[in-house]
C-alpha positions as CSV (number, residue, x, y, z in Angstrom):
1,M,10.7,-6.7,13.3
2,Y,10.9,-3.7,15.6
3,A,7.9,-3.3,17.9
4,H,7.2,0.2,16.6
5,N,6.8,-1.1,13.1
6,W,4.2,-3.8,14.1
7,P,1.0,-1.6,13.7
8,A,2.0,-0.5,10.2
9,F,2.8,-4.1,9.2
10,Q,-0.6,-5.2,10.6
11,L,-2.3,-2.5,8.5
12,W,-0.3,-3.5,5.4
13,C,-1.5,-7.0,5.8
14,L,-5.1,-5.7,5.5
15,V,-4.5,-3.3,2.5
16,W,-1.7,-4.8,0.4
17,R,-4.1,-5.8,-2.4
18,Q,-5.7,-2.3,-2.6
19,W,-3.7,-1.1,-5.6
20,R,-5.0,1.6,-7.9
21,W,-4.5,0.7,-11.5
22,V,-4.6,2.8,-14.7
23,S,-4.8,1.5,-18.2
24,G,-3.4,3.1,-21.3
25,G,-1.4,2.3,-24.4
26,L,1.1,0.2,-22.5
27,G,-1.6,-1.8,-20.7
28,A,-2.6,-1.7,-17.1
29,Q,-0.1,-0.4,-14.5
30,R,-0.1,0.0,-10.8
31,V,0.1,3.6,-9.7
32,G,0.0,3.1,-5.9
33,L,-2.3,2.1,-3.1
34,D,-5.9,3.3,-3.2
35,W,-5.6,5.7,-0.2
36,C,-9.4,6.0,0.1
37,Q,-9.6,2.3,0.7
38,V,-6.7,2.5,3.2
39,E,-8.5,5.2,5.1
40,S,-11.7,3.2,5.1
41,V,-9.9,0.1,6.5
42,M,-8.3,2.3,9.2
43,R,-11.8,3.5,10.2
44,L,-13.2,0.0,10.2
45,Q,-10.3,-1.2,12.3
46,G,-11.0,1.5,14.9
47,I,-7.6,3.2,14.4
48,K,-7.8,6.6,16.1
49,R,-7.5,9.7,13.9
50,R,-4.4,10.9,15.7
51,R,-2.5,7.7,14.7
52,R,-3.6,7.6,11.0
53,A,-1.1,10.2,9.6
54,A,1.9,8.3,11.1
55,L,0.6,5.0,9.8
56,M,0.0,6.4,6.4
57,R,3.6,7.7,6.3
58,D,4.8,4.2,7.2
59,L,2.6,2.6,4.6
60,K,3.9,5.0,2.0
61,V,7.4,3.6,2.6
62,M,6.1,0.1,2.3
63,E,4.1,1.0,-0.8
64,D,7.2,2.4,-2.5
65,A,9.2,-0.7,-1.7
66,A,6.4,-3.0,-2.9
67,A,5.9,-1.0,-6.1
68,D,9.6,-1.4,-7.0
69,E,9.5,-5.1,-6.4
70,L,6.3,-5.6,-8.3
71,A,7.7,-3.6,-11.2
72,Q,10.7,-5.8,-11.4
73,I,8.5,-8.9,-11.3
74,D,6.3,-7.5,-14.1
75,Q,9.4,-6.6,-16.2
76,A,10.8,-10.1,-15.7
77,R,7.4,-11.6,-16.9
78,G,7.4,-9.2,-19.9
79,A,4.3,-7.5,-18.7
């Protein structure tokens, strides 16, 4: 892992379970990270405001990749 990615990875390890779900006719589906919770974790971790936007952009990339993988897993399970 590149050193410049380490802070985003550390944050991901704290928030990776903070998915927002919606339920409807097809059952419950993940729609993305709960960004209010992500912001709360950043404040609790003492991450300075000037760093938060960049970390959120990095997390968005990780969120998209994780959502794709989780969707494939759900599809394979028949969920």
